[in-house]
Structures are given as structure tokens and as C-alpha cells.
N, C-alpha and C positions, 0 to 999 in steps of 0.2 A: 504494500500500500504506500503510495507516494503521499507524503504529509507536508503541507505548507511550503513556504519558500524559505530557503536557507538564509540565515542571518537575521531573521525577524525576531524581535523581542516580544515578551509578554505585553509590554506597554503598546507596541505597534498593533497588536491584535485586539486588545481590550479598549484602547482609546484612552482619552484623558478625562472623561466625565467621571466625577467622584462616585456617584451612585451605582452605575454599572460596574465600576471597578470594585466597589465594596461588595456588591452581590457576587461577583466572580470570585473575590477573595474568600467569601464564606464557603462557596462550593469547593474551591481549591483546598482550603483548610480541611474540610471534611474528607475530601477524596484523598488527600495526602495521608491522613490517618488510616484510611482503608488500604492504601498502597503498602503501608508497613505490614499489614496483616495478610494482604494478597499481593505478593510481588509481581504476579502476572497482570495486575490491573494497570492499565495505561490511562493517564489523564489527558484528555483531548479538549481543545477549544474549537468550536465551530464558529468561524468568524462571520461577519456581516454587520448589519445595522445594530442588532442586539446579540452580541456574542453569547454563546451557550457553553457552559463547562459541563462536560460529561465524562464518564468513565467507560472504558472499553475493556471487557473481560471476555477474551475470545472474540466471538461475534455479537455478544450481548452488550447493549448500550444501557448504562445505568446513570442515575442522577442522585444528587445529594439531598434533595428536598427543597423546600421553599426558602429562599433567602429573603431577608427583609431589607427594606430601604433604610437609608441613613436617618430619615425623618420619622421612622416608626416609633411609637411610644411604648413598645414592649421592651422588656429587659434583654438587651442585645447579647450580653455574655451568656445568659441563661439559654437564649434561643440557639446560639451557636453550639453550646454544649449539648443541647437536646438533639440538634442535627447530627452531632457526632455519635450519639447513642443509637440512632435509628438505622434500620437496614436501608440499603440503597434502593431507590425505586427503579423500575424498568421504564425506559424511554422508547417510544415507537418511532425511532429515528433511523433512517437508512444511511448509516455512516459511510457505506461504500459509495453512495451517490455523491457525497461531499469530497471524497478523496481526489476526484478529478477536477475539482473546481478551484483548487488553490486556497480554499477557505477552511481547511481542516489542519489543525496544528497539534502535534503531540508536545506536551509540556514535560520538560525534564524536571525531576525532583529538585535539583539545585536551583531552578528558577522560581520555585514557590516560596522559599524561606523568607525573603524580604516581604513579600505580599502577605504571608501568613502572620508575621509579626505585626505588620501594619493593620491587618484586619482585627487582631485581638486588641491592639491599642485603640483603634477607632471604636470598637464595640464597648470597651471600657469608658471611653470619653462620651459616647452616646448615652450610656447608662447614667453618667454624671449629669448630663443635660436633662434627661428625663426626670431624675430625682430632684434636681433644682427646680424644674418647672412644676413638678407635683408639689413641692414645698411652697412655692410661690402661690399656687392655686389654693393651697390650704391656708396660707396666711391671709389671702384676700377673703376667703370664706369666714375666717375668724374676725375680720374687721367689718364684715357685713357689706363688702363691696359687691 
């Protein structure tokens, strides 16, 4: 299977928009943990307007579950941890069809480390924002605003 163009980076494929990169980071973080348990698992990115991160185990295409937006008011770290505890879902994606488009990229494990760390850092920061906003709302309620 021919996969992507040589020399492209993860940033080239994912783009520079923060929310899609955060969502991809969540999926990559989860799939990386699975790759440690299943060495034959290959992490792939299907490029395009909205890149998708999937796992390939043999010919089976799997996904990490639903990633959340940076603006979500759920607990980000807890959500990411729960994604890591779930089984991978099955994707009805014809991966072979993408192999000839130049939009299918295999991600080397070494390429994920920085994005994984950034994803956890952003999840922690998002939790701090949610907590601060909740406290502010509670304070407004106490004041009768």
C-alpha cells in the first residue's frame, strides 16, 4: 500500500486550526496507547478538509471514539481517559480507496509524542477554564445576578 507523500509532517496533514488538531490529538493519544498493546496496529490519517485519524489492524479500520472540541464544557482529562479505556470502534471506511489518492498517511510513533503531550496539556488547561467558568457562574448565582 502506497501511503502519502514523502517528507510531509503531521502538521502538513492536520493543518493549523486548533480544534481539528486537538481532536486529532485525542485520537492519536488513544491509538498510540493501543499500539503499545497491539504492535501490528498502524495509525493512519486520512487527509482532506476534515482529516480523520484511524487505526488499521490488518484490513480492519478502527477508530478511537468521539473526540471533543476545545470549547466543550465537559471534563477534558476525564473524557480523554475514558476514551483510552474503551474498545476501539469499527469504521466503515474503504482504506484501500484512499491509498491511491495521496491522502492516506501512516503516522510513525515518534511523530505522536509532541502532539500527545500537547493534547494532555490542553485538556488540563480546558478543565481549568471550565472550572473557572463554573465558579464564576456560581458566584453570580450567589449574588443574585
